[in-house]
C-alpha positions, 0 to 999 in steps of 0.5 A: 180605949186605944184604937183596935184594942179589942182585936183578937178578943171575944165580945159576947158571941163575936170573935173580933178579928181586925179593926176596919175603921174608927168613927166619932163614937166607936170602932168597926171590927171585922168579926165572926158571929159564932152563933150564926157562923158568919162574918160581919161588921161589928160597930162597938161604942167606945167605953168612955161614951158608954156612960154618957146618956147622949151618946148612948141614945145617939148610938141606939137611935142609929141602930133603929134608923138603919134597921127601919130603912129597907133600901138596898143601898142602906147597909143592912143591920143584922142585930144590935144589943149590949155586951158588958155595958157596951152597945154594938151594931151587927151589920153586913160586911162589905168587901171594899172600901169607902169613897174617900179612900177611892178618891184619895188613892185613885183620884177623881171618878169618871163622870159615868162612875160619879153619876152611878154612885150618886144615883145609888146614894140618892135612892138610899137618902130618899128612902130615909127621908120617907121614913122622916129621917135626915142623915146629916152626915153624907160624905165620901167617908160614909159611902162604902163601895164594892169592886163593881161600884155598888154603893152603901150609905152607912153611919146614921149615928147623927141621923135626926128625925124631924119630930125628935128633940135635938141631941146637940147642944145649942150653938153646936153642929155635928157633921163634916164641915166640908159638906154641910148645908148653910142652914146647918150652922143656924138653929133652924128646922132641917129637912132632907134638903140638907142631905141633898146639899151634901150629896151635891158636894159629894158629886162635885168631889167625885167629878173633880177630885177635891172638896167644893171649898178647900179651906183650912179653918172652920170659920172659912168653911162656914163662910164659904157655905153661907156666902160663896157661890157654888163652884163650877166643875167646868172651871177644873175641866171644861168638858164637865160644863153640863154639871155646872147647873146641877151643882149650882142648884144642888148647892143653892143657899136657900133650901127651897131653891134646891132639888126637891129630893135627892133623886131629882139631883141624881136624875139631873146628873144623869141628864148632864152625863147624857149631854156630855156623851152626845157633845163628845165629837170622838165618842159614839153616844148610846143610841137614844130610844126613839119615840114610836110615833115621832120618828126623825125625817132625815133627808138623804144627801145627793149621790155624786158620781165622784163620791164612792158609796159606803157599804156600812157606816164605820164610826170611830169609838173612843173607849177612853172613859171605860175605866171599869168597862161599865161605860163602853158603848156599842155603836148605833143600832139601825132597826128600820126595815128595808123600804122601797123609797122613791125620790120625788124629784127627777130620777138621775141617770147614773152608772151606779147601782140603785141606792136605798135606805142609806142610813149614813152617807159618808162624804169623806172620812172626816165627816163620817163621825158627824153624819150619823142619825138614830131612830127606828123609822125608815130612812128617806133616800134616793134611787138611782136610775138604772134603766137603759138610756133610750139613745145609748150612752147619751150620744148625739147630744139628745136630752138626758132627762127622762121626762124630755120629749124625744126628737124625731130624726128626719131621713131622706127617702123614708117610707113614712107617707106609705105607713101613714096611709096604711094606718089611716085605712086601718082606722076607717075599717075599725070605725065602720066595724064598730058602727055595725056592731052597735046597730046589731045590739040595738036590734036584740031583745033588751028586756034585762041588762046586767050591769056590773057595779064598778066600785061596789062589793059585787055585781048588781042586777038591774031589770028594766020596767019599761022597754024603750027602743034605744034606751039602756038602763042606767047603773046606780051610782058606784058605791064607795067603800066605807073609809077605814077609821084610823085608830087614834095614836097614843102619844108616847113620851120621849125617852129620858136617858140612853141605853146602848143596843136598844130601840123603842121596844127594848134591846135588839138582842132581847128582851123586847116588848111584844107587837107594837108595845112601847118600852117605858123603861129600858135598863142594863145592869152589870148582869141583866137586861130589863125592859118594862113594856107599856100596853097603851091601856095603862098596864105594864109588863116586865121582861128580864134576861140574865146575860150569863146564861140568857135565862129570861122571865116575864111578869105581869103588872109591875108597879111604878115607883117613880122616876122610871122605877118599877117593882115586879112580883113573881106571884108563884114564890113572891119574889120581887124585882125592884128596878130603879135608876141605881140598880136591880134588887131581887128580894124575897121577904126581907132577904136580898137574893141579888143586887146588881148596880145599874150601868145604863138606864132610860125611861119615858 
């Protein structure tokens, strides 16, 4: 059957409009479902394969495999069946193209885009692996992308269930050679690690724009996968050095040496991306979400009279890596409250205004990009001495240090002896008056004395049982107030990843955690801001805000799903909000109400 031969014809209830692509077993058409009044992607098995039981079984199994995996990044299957002896699969039509076309037309992806795609496909693969399915053909041609880089994994035609018999003949292998794990060429049991290997190959191609082993023969491809060391992205671009270790482990020759799951590979890639952002000298990295209990202690540099004091930091932002406006980072957000911090050393005398809580000290324009810090605690600083100098503006050669004793000026003909004599007379009169007053007290009746307790909660009345002249009742020992018991601090793990405009309790512009609750997961999608808060007693709550209209929602007790992911349920209508490192999916029953790709993601 010639490619596209069915275009313009009716296929059962489907009107086949145009050919979208050709696969190993069939063709995919844009079709209109006349019974349900919707446009779909219809995959049709080639007629020559319709009489081959092996291909028929493989096509049926693809239908079951795709329908059994409920994950936002696995292309949804609407229906499947048979028309005039030809099998078909009715799937969602994606407005976009595949990753192979994207790289071929536009070149390599940015590191941010690469990680974003890999995280989504890893989520789809992990879901398939939990169902006991191994895809076996992960490659750019089987990854569909929308305009905002939402990714779908397609073509489960050669997916293999571990418990099922092999559908390939002995000694043959199915899949694309450029992405096949070494064990795929041997007759050995396979696991999900073969997909992890292929995903690492896809990551490499996204980063550098070419396949890991660009060879021209089947024998060379097999030999490279089985014998050659994994390629290093830094050999093509030195800035990609953090990804070297990710590719090396993801493409390890032995399955047990690879990442345990595809999700682990994606998380390692995300960590490498954070390293690149932090290592870039011309880019302001997204502020790390600081631990609530462990705050950095930054020693403020001394303020020199010759150095002008900046009123605000002005770091330079490099937006060269903002291809889809998804990687633009905002500047650091200082969330510390003002604090009156006094230095422990000598107070310097300065004509400058007092300086406190100076987060960034800019010595010159070149050092401004490196003298920055992030954190939520107050910044220790110095406080310039602003009082009047005791001798004017340091005249007469007297010491300028405030703690030094002031010398006494000697003057001729001064009245110092007269003043000293008068002062001595006053002291003698005061002593005599004090003695007379004490004697008068002794002559009074001392049946009871009321002695206030100095440190007690209130005055204590003490009554003398025996009268002894000249003896006064002693006050009981001062009662010390009970020491306040310091509440035990809950250790908050450090954040993995970084999100711009956020601190340890969520987004500075909202949503944020209540009181002192720590943010466990902070996420920014293409349309929303999300924070999962931890109460410290093993419970969580979900806060979400839609950026278009600032509509918010708060849900109790979201369920952790691993890797910082959570599923929150609105009990009023059973709507689920599924948060993963790859995106936010809002579902009700089996219907997907919204699906938003993840832009920034961090969790503890």
